[in-house]
C-alpha positions in Angstrom: 135.9 104.3 98.8 134.1 107.6 98.6 137.4 109.5 98.4 138.6 107.3 95.5 135.3 107.9 93.6 135.6 111.7 94.2 139.2 111.7 92.9 138.2 109.7 89.9 135.4 112.1 89.2 137.9 114.9 89.4 140.9 113.5 87.5 139.3 111.4 84.7 137.6 114.2 82.9 140.7 116.3 83.2 142.8 113.5 81.8 140.4 113.2 78.8 141.6 116.6 77.7 144.7 115.0 76.4 142.5 113.5 73.6 141.0 116.8 72.5 142.7 118.9 69.8 143.8 122.3 70.8 141.5 124.0 68.2 138.4 122.2 69.6 139.5 123.0 73.2 139.9 126.7 72.4 136.6 126.8 70.4 134.5 125.4 73.2 136.3 126.6 76.3 134.2 129.8 76.6 131.0 127.9 76.8 132.5 125.4 79.2 133.6 128.4 81.5 130.1 129.9 81.1 128.4 126.7 82.3 130.9 126.6 85.1 129.8 130.0 86.2 126.1 129.0 85.9 126.7 125.8 87.9 128.6 127.7 90.6 125.7 130.1 91.0 123.2 127.1 91.1 125.3 125.4 93.7 125.4 128.6 95.8 121.6 128.9 95.6 121.2 125.2 96.4 123.5 125.6 99.5 121.6 128.8 100.6 118.1 127.4 100.1 119.1 123.9 101.2 118.0 122.3 97.8 120.9 119.8 97.9 124.2 119.0 99.5 127.1 117.0 98.0 130.1 115.7 99.8 133.1 117.5 98.4 136.5 116.3 97.6 138.1 118.7 100.1 137.0 120.0 103.5 136.6 123.5 102.0 134.4 122.7 99.0 131.1 122.6 100.9 129.1 124.8 98.4 130.2 124.0 94.9 131.4 120.4 94.5 134.9 120.6 92.9 134.8 117.3 91.0 131.5 118.0 89.4 131.5 121.8 88.8 135.1 122.4 88.0 136.0 119.1 86.3 133.2 116.8 85.1 130.6 119.4 84.0 133.2 121.7 82.5 135.0 118.9 80.5 131.7 117.1 79.5 130.5 120.4 78.0 133.6 120.5 75.7 133.1 116.9 74.7 129.3 117.2 74.0 129.8 120.4 72.0 132.7 118.8 70.1 130.4 116.0 68.9 127.0 117.7 68.6 127.4 121.5 68.1 125.7 122.6 64.9 123.1 119.9 65.1 120.7 121.1 67.8 118.4 118.1 67.7 121.3 115.8 68.3 122.7 118.1 71.0 119.3 118.3 72.8 118.7 114.6 72.5 122.2 113.9 73.9 121.6 116.3 76.8 118.1 114.8 77.5 119.6 111.3 77.8 122.7 112.3 79.7 120.9 114.6 82.1 118.2 111.8 82.6 120.9 109.2 83.4 122.6 111.6 85.8 119.5 112.7 87.7 117.5 109.4 87.7 120.3 106.8 87.9 123.6 108.3 89.0 122.4 110.8 91.6 120.4 108.1 93.5 123.6 106.1 93.6 125.5 109.1 95.0 122.7 109.5 97.6 123.0 105.8 98.6 126.8 106.2 99.0 126.2 109.2 101.3 127.8 111.6 98.8 124.7 113.6 98.2 121.3 114.6 99.7 118.6 116.4 97.8 115.4 118.2 98.9 114.7 119.2 95.3 112.5 117.0 93.1 114.5 115.1 90.5 112.0 116.3 87.9 112.8 119.9 88.8 116.5 119.2 88.8 116.1 117.6 85.3 114.3 120.6 84.0 117.0 122.9 85.3 119.7 120.8 83.7 117.9 120.8 80.3 117.3 124.6 80.6 121.0 125.2 81.2 121.8 123.0 78.2 119.6 125.1 76.0 121.0 128.3 77.5 124.6 127.4 76.9 123.8 126.3 73.3 122.4 129.7 72.7 125.5 131.2 74.3 127.8 129.3 71.9 125.8 130.5 68.9 126.0 134.1 70.1 129.7 133.8 70.9 130.6 132.3 67.5 128.4 134.9 65.7 130.4 137.6 67.6 133.7 135.9 66.7 132.7 135.8 63.0 131.7 139.5 63.0 135.0 140.6 64.5 136.9 138.8 61.9 135.1 140.4 59.0 
């Protein structure tokens, strides 16, 4: 059952890319890759400092969980930016809600299923997630400003 859940977490977000227009994908791919780098670094720190452990899809993904870091978070970033970018209050509210659902509802389910353990307070995890959301929004603003200035 856990393997099926892991495969679904990996493949469903990737499949959803079929519904995104190429222009939107290209516009928000840089911020999605940026958050992937940030998440990879967080997962490496978490592994080193024993903040959390998550069962990976493969035997070799012990540090950065492949379905989350390289599929779900990456693709969710594109979708969230598609619907909210340019309206920071809506973006922030969306992230506050989604991060809250993830950390206070979904993550405890993962823990009960034996897919995750965490030594880090859920409140600290939530603040980290919200901080990353703000950081990547600023990144996208900076990136698009740079894109506009090179076209002029």
